[in-house]
N, C-alpha and C positions, 0 to 999 in steps of 0.2 A: 321292614323294608329289606329287600334282598338285592345285592349287587352282583355284577358279573364276577365269575371265578377267575382268579389269576391262573394262567396256564403255566405248567411246570412238568418236568419229566418225573416219572415214578422213581422212588428210592426205597432203601431198606428201612429198618426199624430206628427208633430214637435212642438206642442204647449208647451209641458212640458219643453223640452230642450231650446226652444227659450225664454220661460219665465225665466228659471233659468239663462241663460247667460245674459239676459237683466235685471235681478233683481236689479242691481246696479242703473238702471234708477229710480226705485222706491225709492231707498235709497237717491238719490239726492233730490227728492221732500220732503221725510220725514225729512231730515236734515234741509231743508230750512224752513219748515213750523211748525214742531212739536217741542215743548219745550223738553229739556232733561228730561228723566224719570229715576227714581232710578233703579239700576240693580237688576233683580230677579236672584236667584240662577239658574244655568244651570240645565237642565233636561237631564239625560243620554239617549243615543240612545237605542231604543228598538230592541230586537232580532226579525228578520223577516225571515220566511222560504224562501221567494223569494228575499232576499236582493241583490243578484247578478243581478236581473232584475230591480232594482230601478234606478232612475235617477242618473247617475254617471258623474262626471265632469272632473276628473283628474286621472292619473295613473303614477306609478313610479316603478322601480325595486329596490328590497331590496335583493341584491345578486341574487340568482336564483328565488326568490319569486316575484310575482307581487302584488302590493297594489293599490287599486282603492278607491276613496273617492267621496262622493256625498251628496244627499239630506237627511235631517233629521239625520245627523251624521252617515250615513251608511258608513262603511269601510269594504271592502271585500278583501280576500286574495286568491291567487292561487299558488300552488306549482307544477303544472303540465303544465306550459306555457299557461294558460288560458282555459284549457279544463273544469275544475271544480273549484268552488269557495266556500269558507266558510266565514262567517261573523266574524269580530273581536269580541273577547270575551267581551271587555270593552271599551266603548267610552263615555266620560262624558258629551257630549253635543248632542243636536238635531239640531244644526245649519247646514245650507247648507255649505258643505266643498268644496272648490274650487281649492286647490293646495296641492301637496304632494311631498316630496323629501326625499332621504336617503343619509346619510354619508357613510354607509356600510350596511352589511346585517342585522344589528340589530337596528341601531339608525337612527331615522327619525323624520320628522316634517310634520304636516298637518295644513292648515290654512283655514279660511272661514269667513262667515258672523258673526256678533256680535264681530268682531275683535278677533275671536277665534284663538288661537295657541295651538296645541296639540303636545306632544312629546311621542315617544315610544322607549323602549330599548330592545324589544324582537321581532323585525321584524314585528311589526304592529298588534300583537295579542291583546295587551293591551296598552291603551293610557292614558296620564295624562294631565291635563289642566295646561299650562304654562302661558297663558295670556288670558284675557277675559274682553272686554270693550264694551258691547252693547250700552251703553249710548253715545258712540262716534259717532254712526251712520256712521262708516267707514268700510265697508266690506273689508276684505283682499282677494285678488284675486289670488295670486301665491306666491311661496316660492322657494328659492334657497339654497341648502346645499353645502358648500365649504369645503376646507381643514382646518384641525385643529379646527373643531367645529364652524367655521364662517358660519353664515346664514343671509339671508336678506328676509324679507317679504314685499310685496308691495300690494297696493290696491287703493281704491277709494280716490279721492281728493289728489292724490300724497302721500298717506300714505306710510311710509318708516320706517320700524323697523329693527333693527340689533341685532344680538346675537353673542357673542364670546365664548359661552360655550355649544354649541350643542343644543341650543334652551331652556335651563333651565331658562334664564333670557333675557329680551328684553328692548331695549331703542329706543324711537322714535327719528328720526333724520329728519331735514328739507331736502327735495329733491330739490336741487338747481343746476341743470346742467348748464354748459356753453351753451349759445344759439348758434344755428346754423346760419351760414350766409344764407340769403335767396335771391337768384338771382332774378332780375326783370324778370317777366314773368313766373317764375316757380310756382309749386303748393304751396299754402299757407296753412299750416296745420291748422292754427287757424280759417280758414273759413269753417271748416267741418260743414255740416248741416245734414248729414245722420247718424252720430253717436251721442253719448251722448254729449250734449253741455257743455262747460266749465262753472263751477260755482265757487263761492268763495271757496278757499281751494286747487285749483290745478286740473290738469288733472288726470283722472283715469289711473293707471298703471296696465295693464292687464296681462302682462307676463314678467317673468325674467328668463333668461337662461344663462348658462355658456358656454364658448368656449375656453377651455384651462385653464391654471393655474391661470391667473389673469384677463382674459377678460370676461366681462359680457355684455349682451344686455337687454334692456327693450323695450317692445312694449306697446304703449298707445293709448288713444282715440285721435280723431281729428288729425290723422296722425303723432302723436309723436313717434319718435324712438330715443333711447339713447344708448351710448356705454361707458363702463368703461374699462380702461386698467390697473387698480390698485385694482381689486377685490372689487370695490364698494366704495372706498374712495372718488373718484370724478367721475363726469359724464359729458359727452359731448353730447349735442343734435345733431342728425344727420339730414342732409338735407333730407326731406321726398319726396318720389316720388308721394304721394297721400294724399289727404286731409281727407279721411275717416279713421275710426279707424282700428288699427291692433290688432290681437288677438294671433298671433303665430310668433315666430322667430325660425328658424332652422339652426344652424351652420352646414356647410357642410365640414369643414376642411380648414386649412390655413385661408385665409380671406374671403372665400365664405360663403354666407348667404342667406337664403330665408326669406321673410317677407310676411305674409298672413293676409287678413282682410276681410272687408265687400265687398259684391257684387262680389265675386269671384276674387278679386284682389290679385295677386301673383307677387312678385317682387324678382329678384335675384341681389345680389351684389357680385362683385369679389374683392372688396377692403375695406372690413370691414364696409360697409355702407356709404362710401363716394359718391358713385354713384350707380344707380339702372337701371335695365332693366325689363320692364314688360313682363311677360310670359302669353301665351294664356292658358286659363283653360277650356273654353267651358261651364262655369256655371256662374250664378250670385248669387249662394248661399254663405253665409258667410263661410269663411275658418278659422278654429280655432285650428287645431292640425296637428302634423306631426311626422315622424319617419324616421330614416335611416336604411336601410336593407343591406344585404350582396351584394357584387358585384356592388356597385355604384347605387343600387336602392334607390329611395326616395318615400315616400308616404305622401300625404297631405289629411286631411279629413275635413268635414264640415257639415253644415246643409243639409237637403234634401237628406241624404244618399250619399253624394258626397265622392268619393275616387279618388284622382288624383294620378297617378303612373308614375314615371320617371325611365327609364332604362339607362339613360346617366348622372347619378350623378346630376340630378336636372336642366338640361338645357332645357328640353322639357317634357311635361306631357300629359298623356292620361287620359281622364275621364272614369272611370269605375263605372258607376252609379248603386247604389244599388236599386234593384227593389222595395223594401219596403219603400224607401225614409225616413228611420229612421235617425233622427238627430244624428250626431257624434260630440264629443267635444275634444277627445284626442286619441292618438294612441301610441303604443310601439311595436317594432319589437320582434318577437320570432322565433327562428330558423333562416333559411336563407331567406325565402320569405314570411312568414306568419306575420300577424298583430293581436294584440289584440287591439280592439277599445272599447271605453266607450262612453256613451251618453244616449239618451232618453230611449233606450231599455236595459240599463244596460251594462254588459261586454259581449263581443262576440269575438270569434276567427274567423278571416277571412283568408281564404286560396285562392290563385289565381286559383287553380285547380278546374275545373268544377266538381260538384258532390261530393265535399269534404267539406261539411258545418261544421262549428264549432258552438257550442252552449254552453252558460253559464249554469252551473249547480249550484244549491245552496249547493251542498256537502251533506255529511251525517248529 
């Protein structure tokens, strides 16, 4: 089955996005080889006319507003479902920002390299520094915003920081999940050779997502997958279907779940990660983002301009290859059938209808 192509402007190669998504590899080497250096004060992000076209890594909804974060502290906002964008007025760092979430339309958190944690109270227009530890050499890679101001930030070497006050203060906690049973002959997550190798300090935690009031999932390197049923107080490692790294988890409702990762690997679970079925994707590109649309439609995005689309609630997918092959890192649904994606080319509105391209604008 072949679906309509998503329209999008042409862009350059995948090198910028691939470098950003793999930047934690460099952090592994630096932490292992370089002695700790004293922290320099952070430098505020610069205003840029084409900020919406910069490398962007993550996107979240703040009420009706969209907020995307990325390279050199760039944060951009859209109040018209991704048609036009403006840059945040004040961001106190130039670090690569890798994750963002919101509690409501005004209060949110962004995280990134240099163990940066930023908070906003005005829907993303202005940000304040809540945590900053570049000497730790532990990039933060994602963040979850929960009920009552609870938040969890995760990252390199199993970094795991928690907040109970909406991100104003943070405490580091050991990440010590209960190990999964590993049946003989099954995939052994620790044997991964295609992702980032384990180093002293733990596996990298790439993604954290919520699935209801108290259930959370984490996707990690080397095939690591984890579930919490008590809002992060404790974690259980899940039996992994694949030894390579995972970069996205997408809850589909009830106990259904998608896990996406390296080399086009996409798996579906119907039982909260206890068992998995591999789905055909038609690509070997890394998959790193996803979104739920109306009417049971599901989209998964990745490098090389890959957009996978399901019209049956995530049971089967059609590859809708972007002709420009611009790398994509995250997606969010707007309206019933459109997506806003972010990645190497910045923020873009993708519509399934031929001849209806969306284009990111820098705003006035």
